[in-house]
C-alpha positions in Angstrom: 86.9 75.3 117.8 90.5 75.8 119.1 91.3 76.9 122.3 92.2 80.6 121.4 88.7 80.8 119.6 86.8 79.1 122.8 88.7 81.7 125.2 87.5 84.9 122.9 84.1 83.1 122.7 83.8 83.0 126.4 85.0 86.6 126.7 82.2 87.7 124.2 79.6 85.8 126.1 80.8 87.1 129.5 80.1 90.7 128.4 83.8 92.0 128.5 82.8 94.4 125.8 81.3 97.9 125.7 77.9 97.7 126.9 76.5 99.7 123.9 77.9 97.5 121.4 77.0 94.3 123.3 73.4 95.8 123.7 73.1 96.5 119.9 74.4 93.0 119.0 71.7 91.6 121.0 69.0 93.6 119.6 69.9 92.7 116.1 69.5 89.1 117.2 72.9 87.9 118.1 73.1 84.8 119.9 76.5 84.2 120.9 76.0 80.3 122.0 74.5 79.6 118.5 76.8 81.9 116.3 80.0 80.6 117.6 79.6 76.8 117.3 78.0 77.3 114.0 81.5 77.6 113.0 82.0 74.0 112.5 78.5 73.2 110.9 78.3 76.3 108.3 76.9 74.9 105.2 79.7 76.6 103.5 82.3 73.9 105.0 80.6 71.1 103.0 81.5 73.3 99.6 78.1 75.3 99.3 78.3 78.8 98.6 77.4 80.8 101.9 75.4 83.3 100.2 72.9 81.0 98.8 72.6 78.6 101.7 72.6 81.4 104.4 69.3 81.6 106.4 67.0 84.9 106.5 68.4 85.2 110.0 72.1 85.2 109.1 71.1 87.6 106.0 69.5 89.9 108.5 72.3 90.0 110.7 74.4 91.0 108.0 72.4 93.7 107.1 72.1 94.7 110.9 76.2 94.8 110.8 76.0 97.2 107.6 73.4 99.3 109.6 75.3 99.3 112.8 79.0 100.2 111.2 78.7 103.6 110.3 76.8 105.1 113.5 79.5 103.2 115.8 82.2 104.9 113.6 80.6 108.3 114.1 80.4 107.6 118.1 84.3 106.7 117.8 83.9 102.9 118.0 86.1 102.3 115.1 88.6 99.5 114.4 91.7 101.4 115.8 90.1 102.0 119.3 88.1 98.9 119.5 89.9 96.3 117.5 88.6 93.3 119.5 85.1 94.4 119.4 85.1 95.0 115.5 86.9 91.6 115.2 84.2 89.9 117.0 81.4 91.7 114.7 83.4 90.9 111.6 83.8 87.2 113.0 79.8 87.0 113.6 78.9 89.0 110.3 81.4 88.0 107.9 81.1 91.1 105.9 83.5 90.2 103.3 82.0 87.1 102.5 80.1 87.8 99.3 81.3 88.9 95.9 78.7 91.9 96.6 80.9 93.3 99.2 83.7 93.9 96.6 81.6 95.1 93.9 80.4 97.8 96.1 84.2 98.8 96.7 84.9 98.8 93.0 81.7 100.2 92.1 82.8 103.3 94.4 85.8 104.3 92.3 88.4 102.6 90.1 91.6 100.9 91.9 89.9 101.4 95.4 93.0 100.3 97.2 95.3 102.4 94.9 97.4 99.5 93.9 98.6 101.5 90.8 99.5 104.8 92.6 100.5 104.2 96.3 104.2 104.1 96.9 103.8 101.2 99.6 101.6 99.2 97.1 104.4 99.6 94.5 107.1 98.6 97.0 105.2 95.4 97.8 104.9 94.4 94.3 108.7 95.3 93.4 109.6 92.9 96.2 107.2 90.4 95.1 108.4 90.5 91.5 112.0 90.3 92.9 111.3 87.1 94.7 109.9 85.6 91.5 112.7 86.7 89.3 115.3 85.1 91.7 113.3 82.0 91.8 112.5 81.5 88.1 116.2 82.6 86.9 116.3 82.8 83.1 113.0 80.6 82.5 109.4 81.7 82.6 106.7 80.0 84.9 104.8 77.7 82.6 101.3 78.4 84.3 100.4 80.7 87.0 97.3 81.3 88.9 96.8 84.8 90.5 94.0 84.7 92.9 92.4 87.9 93.5 93.7 89.7 90.6 91.5 92.6 91.3 91.9 95.2 88.0 94.9 93.6 86.8 97.7 95.8 88.3 99.9 93.1 89.4 98.9 90.8 86.6 100.4 92.9 84.2 103.8 92.4 86.0 103.1 88.5 86.0 102.2 88.3 82.3 105.8 89.0 81.1 107.3 86.4 83.5 104.6 83.5 82.8 103.9 81.6 79.7 100.2 81.7 80.6 98.3 83.2 83.6 94.6 82.6 85.0 93.8 85.6 86.8 90.8 85.1 89.2 88.9 87.4 91.3 85.6 87.3 93.5 84.0 90.6 92.0 82.9 90.3 88.3 83.3 94.1 88.0 86.9 93.8 88.8 87.5 91.1 86.1 85.8 93.3 83.3 88.3 96.1 84.3 91.4 94.1 84.4 90.5 92.4 81.0 90.4 96.1 79.8 93.6 96.8 81.1 95.3 93.7 79.7 93.5 93.8 76.6 95.5 92.0 73.7 97.9 90.1 76.1 96.8 86.5 74.7 98.6 84.7 77.6 96.4 85.9 80.3 92.7 84.7 81.1 90.2 85.8 83.5 87.5 83.9 85.4 85.4 84.4 88.5 86.3 82.1 91.3 85.7 81.7 94.8 88.6 80.2 97.0 86.5 79.2 99.7 83.8 77.0 97.5 85.0 76.7 94.0 86.9 73.4 92.3 90.5 74.3 92.1 90.8 75.2 88.3 93.8 72.8 87.5 97.5 72.5 88.2 100.0 75.5 88.4 103.8 75.9 88.9 102.9 79.4 90.5 100.2 80.5 92.9 99.7 84.2 93.8 97.4 84.9 96.6 98.2 88.6 98.1 95.7 90.6 99.8 93.1 88.1 99.7 93.2 85.9 103.1 92.7 88.9 105.1 89.1 89.1 103.6 88.3 85.8 104.9 87.4 86.8 108.4 86.4 83.5 110.3 89.5 81.6 111.2 88.2 78.3 110.3 87.5 79.4 106.7 90.8 80.9 106.6 92.6 77.6 107.7 90.5 75.8 105.2 91.5 78.3 102.4 95.1 77.6 103.4 94.9 73.9 103.3 93.2 74.0 99.9 96.0 76.1 98.5 98.7 73.7 100.1 96.9 70.6 98.8 96.7 71.9 95.1 100.4 72.5 94.7 102.8 69.8 93.4 106.3 69.0 94.7 108.4 72.1 93.5 105.7 74.4 92.8 105.6 77.9 94.2 103.3 80.0 96.0 103.7 83.8 96.6 101.8 85.1 99.7 101.0 88.4 101.1 98.7 90.1 103.1 98.2 93.6 105.0 99.8 94.0 108.5 97.3 94.8 111.5 97.6 96.9 114.5 99.7 95.6 117.2 96.8 94.7 119.3 96.3 91.9 116.4 99.8 91.1 115.7 101.3 90.7 119.4 98.3 88.9 120.8 97.1 85.4 121.2 93.7 86.4 120.1 95.0 87.7 116.7 96.8 84.6 116.2 93.7 82.6 116.9 91.6 84.8 114.6 94.4 84.5 111.8 94.0 88.1 111.4 96.7 90.3 109.6 99.8 89.4 107.4 101.9 88.3 110.0 99.7 85.6 111.2 98.3 84.7 107.8 101.9 84.3 106.2 103.0 82.5 109.3 100.6 79.9 108.8 102.1 79.2 105.4 106.0 79.7 106.5 105.6 77.3 109.5 103.6 74.6 107.6 105.8 71.3 107.2 104.8 70.8 103.6 106.4 74.3 102.5 109.9 75.7 102.3 110.1 79.3 102.6 112.6 80.5 100.0 112.2 84.3 100.6 110.4 86.4 103.3 110.1 90.3 103.6 107.9 92.7 105.8 107.3 96.3 104.8 105.7 99.0 106.7 102.3 97.6 105.4 102.6 94.2 104.4 104.3 90.9 105.0 105.2 88.8 101.9 106.6 85.1 101.7 107.5 83.0 98.5 107.2 79.3 99.2 107.9 75.9 97.5 106.3 72.7 98.1 108.4 70.0 99.6 
């Protein structure tokens, strides 16, 4: 682990967290000495699917997280009041680590994050499209990959700017809705795909990954995903990356940077990478966005 992760682990093991949370975690079988250092030996590092290879103990801990989350919120232990505590819980249990977690969001209602109607989301999409239009000039991108297409709201905007688009998502239910939304647009194909583990599906002169990396809650996995994206790019290829901003406790702290939590730190990991040139960058009330080109 890196220095920030080690210091954060020491705080957890040192008990510098609310006692009721700490006791609940221990009752659920949490062993900080094992879980933190399992970060480097998790089977998913070898390209195996973490859902299929996870032990019954890890699956039980995930269930414990789900069982604890709502009672804790009712008691006032929410992300806003206890950001570090919930960051640790997210890190341990990885609640966004399976396609099922996203399927539950989409099953609950259509467009669960209101991409099609929230003015802040529409602003983010408009800025992203302006980045792409300035970069492409009069030509279209030849082949684009959109990672985390959800129900296809941004895919529609990409389709008219690209000769072909491969739109992928973790959730099969999201893909089914996206294919209905874009029915009849022959330049767009859909596939279920996992950024963490699946082989990269070819070469693309544009890769779009927005509101995806914030769902990868373990910093080792997040850095690995970033490395995979950059390695898949050829010289001159573009990458459009963006993600949600987080509370100041994340954005202005060493541990927020160590955990790669929030749009500020996620995007900075790309803009500061020596293999990439930052073409454009923007920060809104809710998001951080950047368009980058491979050197």
